[in-house]
N, C-alpha and C positions, 0 to 999 in steps of 0.2 A: 433557533433563532426567528424571529418574526419581524421582518422590516415594510415600514405603509410607506407611499410614495404618492405626495399629493399634487397633482395638477390640474390641467385646464384639459378640455376638447379639443382645442385649437388644433391644427394640424401641424404647427411649429412646435408644437411642445409634445403632442403625442409622437412624434417620428422620433426626437432623441429619446426619449424615455422608456418605449419600446422596447430598446435595446439594452438598458438601463433595468429595468424589472425583470429582465432575461439571464443578464448578465447576474442578479443577484440572485436567481434560480437556481443556476449553473454553479455558485457559489454555497450552494446551500440551504440559502434563507427561505422561509414561506414569506412571501410578499402579496402585500392587499395593495390594490390601486385604488387611491381617492381622489374620484372626479368630481371636479368642479363644470356644471354644463356654462359655458360659452354662447351667450345668445342663442339660447335653447339646441344647442350642439348634443350628437351623439355618439356611442363609440358605435363606428360600424362594424360590421360583421366580419369583415377582415382583420381590421386591425384584432376584435379579440381573439379571430383564432392563431394572431401572431402572440398573443400573451399567454397562450397556452393554457395551466391551468390556473393562472393569477385570479386570484378573489379581486372582482371590479364592486365599487360600493361606491352610488352616486352621494356627493354632499349637499350641494345647493348649485343656486345659479350664480352667473355673475355675468355683467352686460357690460360689451367693449363700449356703444355708442357715449356716456358719458366721459370718457376719456378724450376724449375728440372734442368737449362742449366748455363751458365755463369754467374753469378751473377750480373756481370761490363754490362750487357744488361738491366736491371731491371730498372734502371732509365729512358732511353732514350726512352725505352717501354711504361713505364708511362706518362712523358711528351709529347709523342707523340699520345697517343690513345685517339681517340674520345669519351670514354666512359664518362670523366667529361663533355664534352658537352652534351652528349645525357642524362644523370642523370640529371641534373640541368634542360635541355628542359620537362623531364618527371614531374618531381615535380611541375616545374609550371605548366606545363598543367592540372594534377591532381587539382591541389591547395589544398594538407592536411593543416592541422593546427599545425600535427608534423610529423616528419620521423622517422623512425626506422632503423637505417642500419647495416646490421650483418657486424663487423668488421672481416676484413682478407685479408691478403696482396694483396690476386685478384681483393677487392673490393675497394684499395684504391684509385682508378680515381673515382668511384662511389663516394665517402667518401666528395672527391674535389668540385665534380658537387655538391653536398646534400649542403657544405659551401656556394657554389655561387651561390645556390637557394634563399636564405636569410631567408628559412623557419628553424625554429628552430627543432636540431636534436637529437637524444639520439645515442650511440653505445650497437649493444648486441652481444654477442658473441657464435657461436657454437663448442667452444674448450676453452682450457684452456689456449691460449698464452698469454689471454689480464692480466690475473695476474700471469703469471710465470717469476720469476726473471731471468734477460736477462744472468746469469752465468749458467743457465740451457738450454738455448736456443742457443747461438751467435754460438757454431759450429754449429748449425744445421742450422741455420737461415741466411745465409751469406749475404744476400740481406736487412736483416733488415734496413743499417745505410741509405742506398739508399733509402728507401720508407720513413723514417722518413725526409731524406732533401726532398721529394717532396711534403708531406702531410706540413711540416711546411713551404714550402713555398708557400702555397698557403691558411694557413691562421688555418690547422687542428691542435689540440692540439696534441702533443707526448709522450709517456711516455718513457721515457728511460731508466726506472726503470726494464719493463716490454718489450721495442723495441714494442709497441702496440697502435694504434691510445687512442685519448679520448675523449667524448662530455663535453663541458661545463655544460649541462643540466644534462645528465643521463645518468650512465655505467651499462648497465646490466647485468650481471655476472650469467649463470644458473649451479649454484651448490651448495656446500654445506661445512662446514667447517671442517666436519670430511674427507670429501677428498684432503682438501688443508694444514689442519696445519698451523703451523707459520708462513711457509716458502712463503704463496703467500703475493701479494702487492694489498691489497685493503683499503689503507688507503688514498687514493685519489679519494673519491666517487664511489668507486664501490660497484653495491649493487648486495649482493647475493639472488638468488630466489628461490632455490630448484633444484632439475635435472631434466632435460626434460626426454620423458620416460615414463612418467603417462599416466593411461587408457584413452583412446580415439582412433577415429578415426584419421587415418593420410594420408592414400589414398595410403599405403604400404602393405595391409594384404594382406597374399597369404592363400593359405590352404594344409595342410601339409598332408597326412592321415598315413604317416608311424609312425607318433609317435605312433599310436592305438599298434605298435609292439615292443614298447620298453618295455622291462623285469625292472618291479620296485625294481626288488631285488637286480641289477647289477649298479654300477655307472654310470653316462653318463655324457660324454663330448662333446662339443658343440666346434666347429668349423667354424669360418667366419674369412674371409680378406676383408670383405666390398664388395660394388660394382665396386669399381676402383681398390683396390690393390689387388685383387684375383689371376690376372693373371700372376701367378709366377708355375707354375706347379708342379716344381720338388720340391720346398720349401712347397708349399703345402701337394703334396703326402705324402713327410718326417715326417711333422709334425701329419698327420692325421695316419700314420704306427704307426708312435710313440707313439701316445694317445692310440693306439688300442695295443699297446704289453703292455700296463697296465693290460689289461684285462677287460676295463673300455667299454660299449658301445660307439660308436662316431656317431654324428649326424654332416655333414658339409654341408655348403653354397659352393659349386666350380663354381658355375657362367654356362659357357658353356663346360670347361673343364672334365666335367666326361667322354668323350670319351679316353681322355689321361690320368688319371692318374692311370688306371689299378689296383683299389683298391681291397681289402679283400671282399668279397660278402656279409659280416655283418654288413659294413658301409653303412650308411645312407646315402644319397647324395638328394640334389636339387638344383637346379639353387639358390632361393633366401628362405630364412626359415622366418617365422612367430619369427622373434627371441624373442620379448618378451614372446611368449608362450614359447618358447622350453626354453628360460633360466629360470623359474620357474621352470621346471625339471630339470634342470641341474646340475652336482655335481662341473665341472669346464668347464671353457668359455677360449676358447684360440682366441685369438683376435689381429687384427694389433694395436688395440688402438686407432680405432677414437672414436671421444668422445661420438657420441650417444650408441655407445654400450657400451663402459664403462658404462654411466649412468645407461643402462638398468641393465647390470650384476649390481650395486650396489642394484640398485631396487630390483631386486631378490636374493639380496642374495649368488651371486655365485663366488667363488673367482678365476681369472683371470691369467690365464698366456698370458701374452704383447708379442709382439713378433713386436714392431714400425719397420713400411718399410719408410715410408716420411713423410716430412711435418709436422703435430702439433702432430703425435704419440710421439715421445721420449717424448714429453712433460706430456702427460697424463701415459706414463709409469713410468717416474718419481714420479710422485703423486700417483700414484697406489701403487707404491712400498712403497714411504713413508708413507702413509697412515695404511701400514699394509694389503691392499686388495689384493694382490696379488705379481706376482712376474714377469720378463721379463727374455727374452731373444734377443742379438742381431741376428739379422739377419745370422751374420758370424758364431755365435758360435750353428745355430739348426743344430742336428745331430737327429736320432731317439732316442738314449741313452739319451741325453740331456732334449728332451721333455717327453722320460718315464719318467726320476729321477722328473721334474720338473711337472706334474702331480703326480707322486707319492706322493710327498709334498703337495700340494695343496689339495691331498683329505685326509689329514694324521688329524683329529680333534685333536693331539693334538698342531697344529700348529697355531690352533685359527685362521685364515683364515676368513671362515665362522661367528665364533662370532663377531668381529671386525666388518663386513658387518651390522648383525642381531642389534647392536649397535648402527649403525649409521642409520637405516630406521627411526625413528622418524625426520628425520632432511630433510625428501625427499623431501618433499610436493609436489607441483603443480605450476612448473617454469613458465607453460604460462600462468594460471589463475593471480602468481603474478606479471608478468612481464605487463601484461593488467591493472593490478591494479595502479601498479606505473606510468604506460602511460599517463592514465588518469587523475591518479591525477597532475602529471607533468602539464598535457595542463590545466586542471582547475585552476591550481596556476599561470601560465604564462595569464590567461583570465584577475586573478584577478589581478595581476600587470598592466595591460594593453602593455602585450609585446606580445601579438598576436591582 
């Protein structure tokens, strides 16, 4: 059995999919990673080692900036993109039995390529956009209708209820019922497989010796806006100083901004944190709402203050608030006092944030292992039906 997984070089996509690739290999599959370079990104050596013997095939280039610009340009950009043809060629050249496609707007052209290749394919998500009702995302996603028109014009299924693509064969959503509640759209064949972020090597592991300096008798706040959206020094400084004003210890991932922030000496910073390890010790997590961060926080039973900055992050903020796993602040409403008040609320045991998160732990599972199980089962079913 040969399975291909198609995604981008963004950390928020490689992080959850390295374990999926390895779980497929553990299940006995040959795996090819078809990799779209996002804004010129590459596969670093540490992640390459984490992928073991997986064959990696560069596919093409996608750009992130247009998705924050004029939505009217999205349709023409997709129609003129070479990525559809590059993806179809890559799939035919690697000749897998099945392709698992990372479903997000920036990979829309790759979805068209998967459809054109003639190889059976499924969809998998690295955020909650695939199950979020359109009324909770329409104002945030003004390019959705153009993406939908482009995809349906090339034979790809489109859910108008969620404004996202669908596979006719397999749709895998790495999440849990406790996070989604009753609002999510899952009755059209979407399979929930548990949360990303389970134990295991992903290729992003780093050391952070300063953890040994933490005082176990003081609350700990972890701050991270991810590897793309952190570059907002004024906002980041306001958040960190506001959290520190509560008397909590603060550990922050600041990328290359440490010299610009002028933070109190007691704040511990690093370019990149071993986030899963830090969250196991944290009492509050202040995050931009990237889905991997949200999932890791739920696994650690750490309440969240979500400050959604772009793309899918407002969707995650909506579900976190709905589930009672944390609260949110819009970026325009971020002040030191607002952050201090929100952190104080999240630290208050009477508000039951941590209790709700602990109650969700039995659902977390291992999304990579469950995804591999579903993919293998799907391929075996297609073979029995003579469709491979």
